[in-house]
C-alpha positions in Angstrom: 36.2 -85.6 -88.3 33.6 -83.3 -86.7 35.1 -83.9 -83.3 38.6 -83.0 -84.6 37.6 -79.7 -85.9 35.7 -79.0 -82.7 38.9 -79.9 -80.7 41.0 -77.8 -83.0 38.8 -74.7 -82.5 38.6 -75.2 -78.8 42.4 -75.3 -78.6 42.9 -72.3 -80.9 40.4 -70.3 -78.7 42.5 -71.4 -75.6 45.7 -70.3 -77.1 44.2 -66.9 -78.3 42.6 -66.3 -74.8 46.1 -66.6 -73.2 47.5 -64.3 -75.8 45.0 -61.5 -75.5 46.9 -58.2 -75.9 46.9 -56.0 -72.8 45.0 -52.7 -73.4 46.8 -50.5 -70.9 44.2 -47.7 -71.4 41.2 -50.2 -70.5 42.7 -53.0 -68.4 40.3 -55.9 -67.9 40.8 -56.2 -64.1 38.7 -59.5 -63.8 40.7 -61.1 -66.3 44.2 -60.1 -64.9 43.0 -61.0 -61.4 41.9 -64.5 -62.6 45.0 -65.0 -64.5 47.1 -64.2 -61.4 45.1 -66.1 -59.1 45.3 -69.2 -61.2 49.2 -69.0 -61.1 49.0 -68.4 -57.3 46.5 -70.8 -56.4 48.5 -73.6 -58.4 51.4 -72.6 -56.2 49.3 -72.8 -53.1 47.8 -76.0 -54.2 51.3 -77.6 -54.3 52.1 -76.1 -50.8 48.9 -77.6 -49.5 47.5 -74.1 -48.5 43.8 -72.9 -49.0 42.9 -71.4 -52.3 42.3 -67.6 -52.4 39.0 -66.5 -53.4 38.1 -63.0 -54.8 36.6 -60.4 -52.4 35.1 -57.3 -53.8 36.0 -55.1 -50.7 39.6 -56.2 -51.0 39.4 -55.3 -54.7 38.5 -51.8 -53.6 41.2 -51.5 -51.2 43.7 -52.7 -53.9 42.2 -50.1 -56.3 42.9 -47.2 -54.0 46.5 -48.0 -53.8 47.1 -49.0 -57.4 45.4 -45.9 -58.7 47.4 -43.7 -56.3 50.7 -45.4 -57.3 49.8 -45.2 -61.1 48.6 -41.6 -60.9 51.7 -40.4 -59.0 54.4 -42.8 -60.7 55.4 -44.1 -57.3 55.8 -47.6 -55.7 54.4 -47.4 -52.1 52.3 -48.9 -49.5 51.3 -45.5 -48.2 49.7 -42.3 -49.6 49.0 -38.9 -48.3 45.2 -39.0 -48.2 44.5 -39.5 -44.5 41.5 -41.8 -45.1 43.6 -44.1 -47.4 47.0 -43.5 -45.9 47.7 -47.1 -44.9 46.5 -50.5 -45.5 44.5 -50.3 -42.1 43.1 -47.0 -43.1 41.9 -48.6 -46.4 40.5 -51.5 -44.7 38.6 -49.2 -42.2 37.3 -47.2 -45.2 35.9 -50.4 -46.9 34.7 -51.9 -43.7 36.8 -55.0 -44.0 37.2 -56.9 -40.6 40.1 -59.1 -40.5 42.5 -60.9 -38.1 45.4 -60.8 -40.4 46.0 -58.7 -43.6 48.7 -58.3 -46.0 49.5 -56.1 -49.2 51.8 -56.6 -52.0 52.9 -53.6 -54.5 54.8 -53.7 -57.6 55.4 -52.2 -61.0 56.4 -53.8 -64.1 57.3 -52.0 -67.4 54.8 -52.4 -70.2 56.2 -53.6 -73.5 59.8 -53.1 -72.4 62.1 -56.1 -71.6 63.1 -56.4 -68.0 64.7 -59.2 -65.8 63.4 -61.4 -63.2 65.9 -63.8 -61.8 68.2 -63.4 -64.8 65.5 -64.1 -67.4 64.1 -61.5 -69.7 60.5 -61.0 -69.7 58.2 -58.6 -71.8 54.7 -57.8 -70.8 52.2 -57.3 -73.8 49.5 -59.7 -72.8 47.4 -60.2 -69.9 48.9 -63.8 -69.3 52.4 -62.3 -69.4 51.5 -59.7 -66.9 49.9 -62.4 -64.5 53.3 -64.5 -64.9 55.5 -61.3 -64.4 53.7 -60.3 -61.3 53.7 -63.8 -59.8 57.3 -64.3 -60.5 58.3 -60.8 -59.0 56.5 -61.4 -55.8 57.7 -65.0 -55.5 61.2 -64.0 -55.8 60.8 -61.3 -53.2 61.1 -63.1 -49.6 58.8 -60.5 -47.8 56.2 -60.6 -50.8 56.3 -64.2 -51.1 55.7 -64.7 -47.3 52.1 -63.0 -48.0 51.5 -65.2 -51.0 52.0 -68.5 -49.0 50.4 -67.3 -45.7 48.3 -70.2 -44.6 45.8 -67.9 -42.9 44.9 -65.7 -46.1 41.8 -67.0 -47.9 40.6 -63.8 -49.6 42.3 -61.8 -52.5 41.7 -58.3 -53.8 43.6 -57.1 -56.8 43.9 -53.9 -59.0 46.2 -52.8 -61.8 46.9 -49.2 -62.8 49.1 -47.8 -65.8 51.1 -44.6 -66.0 51.5 -43.2 -69.5 54.5 -41.3 -68.6 56.7 -44.1 -67.3 55.1 -46.9 -69.1 54.9 -48.8 -65.9 52.0 -51.1 -64.8 51.3 -50.7 -61.1 49.7 -53.6 -59.2 48.4 -54.0 -55.6 47.3 -57.2 -54.2 45.6 -57.4 -50.8 45.0 -60.7 -48.8 43.3 -61.4 -45.7 41.4 -63.9 -43.4 38.0 -63.0 -42.0 37.6 -61.7 -38.4 
């Protein structure tokens, strides 16, 4: 009986942790990155690709772009700041050495229904956000090419929020070491 209650509590905790509401004014970057990588690495495992691991310098690069997009309510791989203007400039700024590098950017509406491949999604939890980002990039051939690149082994990630548009902006940077 004691084991039954322990199992029930563990299952309830797991369910609640997947349903953790997204706080757009204080986004848990580590949690959303972990949940997104869980989805992506599951896909990479089925494709027999190396799993991605978190890299703090790539997180900083992603942060530069995601914050720019969220602050300016724009989806872009570039920005006017000369030291952060391009992916390569952001890599130089964070002293990231690589042979191959890629970047995926997107936005999804927060708490507003939207479609991905004719299915309706609403993002209000961290898990829903991770799934929506993964599916959005998976269903875009150019972005999916980055996700399944066999040379990429490191991942950086950041999410920003724009209160005016109610959009969540995300940047995912991937690379392999030099």
